[in-house]
C-alpha positions in Angstrom: 119.7 102.5 96.4 118.0 105.5 98.1 119.6 107.8 95.5 118.2 105.8 92.7 114.7 105.9 94.2 114.9 109.7 94.8 116.2 110.4 91.3 113.2 108.7 89.6 110.0 110.6 90.7 108.1 109.3 87.7 108.3 105.7 89.0 108.6 106.5 92.7 106.4 109.5 93.6 107.8 110.0 97.1 105.9 112.0 99.7 107.9 115.0 100.9 109.1 114.7 104.5 108.5 118.4 104.8 105.0 118.5 103.4 103.9 115.3 105.1 105.8 115.6 108.3 103.0 114.1 110.4 103.0 110.9 108.3 106.7 110.5 108.6 106.6 111.2 112.3 104.1 108.3 112.6 106.2 105.9 110.6 109.5 106.8 112.3 107.8 106.4 115.7 106.8 102.8 114.7 110.2 102.1 113.3 111.9 103.3 116.4 109.7 101.1 118.6 111.0 98.1 116.6 114.6 99.3 116.7 114.4 99.8 120.5 113.2 96.2 121.0 116.8 95.1 121.5 116.5 92.2 119.1 118.0 93.7 115.9 121.6 92.9 115.3 122.2 95.9 113.1 119.9 98.4 114.9 122.7 100.8 115.4 124.7 100.0 112.3 122.2 100.5 109.5 120.6 103.9 108.9 117.0 102.6 108.6 115.9 105.5 106.5 112.2 105.4 105.4 110.5 106.8 102.3 106.7 106.7 101.6 105.8 106.1 97.9 102.5 107.7 96.9 100.7 104.9 95.1 97.5 103.6 96.6 97.2 100.8 94.0 100.4 99.0 95.3 100.2 96.8 98.4 103.9 96.6 99.0 106.8 97.5 101.3 110.4 96.5 101.0 113.7 96.9 102.9 117.0 97.0 100.9 120.3 95.8 102.2 121.6 98.4 104.7 118.1 99.0 106.1 116.6 101.4 103.5 112.8 101.0 103.8 110.2 101.9 101.3 106.5 101.7 102.1 103.7 102.3 99.6 100.6 104.3 100.6 98.5 101.4 99.3 99.6 99.0 102.0 99.3 101.7 104.7 95.7 102.4 103.7 94.9 98.7 103.3 95.8 97.7 106.8 93.4 98.1 109.8 95.7 99.0 112.7 99.1 99.9 113.8 100.0 96.5 115.1 99.5 95.0 111.6 101.6 97.7 110.1 104.3 97.3 112.7 104.3 93.6 112.0 104.8 94.2 108.3 107.5 96.7 108.9 109.2 94.4 111.4 109.1 91.6 108.7 110.7 93.8 106.1 113.3 95.0 108.6 114.1 91.4 109.5 115.0 90.7 105.9 117.7 93.3 106.1 118.8 92.5 109.6 119.0 88.8 109.0 120.9 89.5 105.8 118.3 87.9 103.6 118.2 90.9 101.3 122.0 90.8 100.7 122.0 87.0 100.2 119.1 87.2 97.7 120.7 90.0 95.6 123.9 88.1 95.5 122.2 85.0 94.2 120.1 87.0 91.7 122.8 89.3 90.3 126.2 87.8 91.3 128.8 89.0 93.7 131.0 90.7 91.0 128.1 92.8 89.7 127.2 93.9 93.3 130.8 94.7 94.0 130.9 96.8 90.9 127.8 98.7 92.0 129.3 99.4 95.4 132.4 100.8 93.7 130.2 103.0 91.5 130.9 101.1 88.3 127.3 100.1 87.3 124.7 102.7 88.3 122.3 101.6 85.6 122.1 98.1 87.1 121.5 99.7 90.5 118.4 101.4 89.1 117.2 98.1 87.7 117.7 96.4 91.1 115.7 99.2 92.8 112.9 98.6 90.3 112.9 94.9 90.9 112.8 95.4 94.6 109.8 97.8 94.3 108.0 95.4 92.0 108.7 92.3 94.1 109.7 90.3 91.1 110.1 86.6 91.3 113.8 86.6 90.7 114.2 88.4 94.1 111.7 86.2 95.9 113.1 85.2 99.3 113.3 81.5 100.2 110.6 79.8 102.2 112.9 79.6 105.2 113.8 83.3 104.9 110.1 84.3 104.9 109.4 82.1 107.9 112.4 83.5 109.7 111.3 87.1 109.0 107.8 86.3 110.3 109.4 84.9 113.4 111.6 87.9 114.0 108.7 90.3 113.4 106.9 88.6 116.3 110.1 88.7 118.4 110.6 92.4 117.6 107.1 93.4 118.5 106.9 91.3 121.6 109.2 93.7 123.4 107.0 96.7 122.4 103.5 97.8 123.2 102.2 96.3 120.0 100.4 93.0 119.7 103.2 90.8 118.4 100.8 88.9 116.2 100.5 91.9 114.0 102.1 90.4 110.9 99.7 87.5 111.3 96.8 89.9 111.0 98.3 91.2 107.8 98.3 87.7 106.3 94.7 87.0 107.4 93.6 90.1 105.7 95.7 89.4 102.6 94.2 85.9 102.4 90.7 87.4 102.0 91.8 90.0 99.5 90.5 89.5 95.9 93.8 91.0 94.5 96.7 90.0 96.7 100.0 91.7 95.8 102.3 90.0 93.3 105.1 89.3 95.8 102.7 87.0 97.8 102.5 84.6 94.9 106.1 83.5 95.6 105.7 83.3 99.3 104.5 80.4 101.5 100.7 80.3 101.9 99.3 82.9 104.4 97.5 80.2 106.4 100.7 78.3 107.1 102.5 81.4 108.0 99.8 82.5 110.4 100.0 79.2 112.2 103.7 79.5 112.7 103.4 83.2 113.8 101.0 82.1 116.5 103.3 79.3 117.5 106.2 81.8 117.9 104.0 84.2 119.9 102.8 81.4 122.3 106.4 80.2 122.8 107.3 83.7 123.8 104.6 83.7 126.4 101.4 84.8 124.6 101.4 88.4 125.8 98.6 90.4 124.3 99.6 93.8 123.1 97.7 96.8 121.7 96.4 97.3 118.2 96.4 101.1 118.4 93.7 101.5 115.8 93.0 105.2 116.6 96.6 106.3 116.2 96.8 104.3 113.0 93.7 106.1 111.6 95.5 109.4 112.4 98.5 108.1 110.4 96.3 107.2 107.4 94.4 110.5 107.6 97.8 112.3 107.3 98.4 110.8 103.9 97.1 112.4 100.6 
């Protein structure tokens, strides 16, 4: 999947890890905090590579099977603080770690097709799958239960970090007031319902208040083009 993204700079204008080393340092630091929470089953088994796609008009992030993460500059700049971003990142990582991504691709494309891709027999289809993931198309929409579970695990991941574990809830509150919510949200449960469940999970864990880290997040945003 990562090779397909890297081979198509027209559709996926990736930020160079060399030129934008500071931005990648920020995002990998946040990713590592989540991985070190102790709650990810595949923390040491997936690579969890990250790419930043330079498109400020796209409010999206996704995590492919195997832990490959793509984040658009649009969603980074849209959010207010590091806890919100960590919450979104944790949510996407949960889709991979809880095997939602694999299950959904199997339902959408069929096991035989996916096996052929793994064996290198259908690279054109792999490019299409990468495009569908990036676009958040309806055929790849996760089930309601999968979305709620990823929200729940985002809270659990962040609870063992310095971040406020309600971060992903802050994202949904902000999205609910947005005049142009991203396409993928149209297939998800309503943000209000998700926020309520996020708070329930946080309270069950003990209701610990973590940090927002707005200053460091502003540094992250300022390191982007």
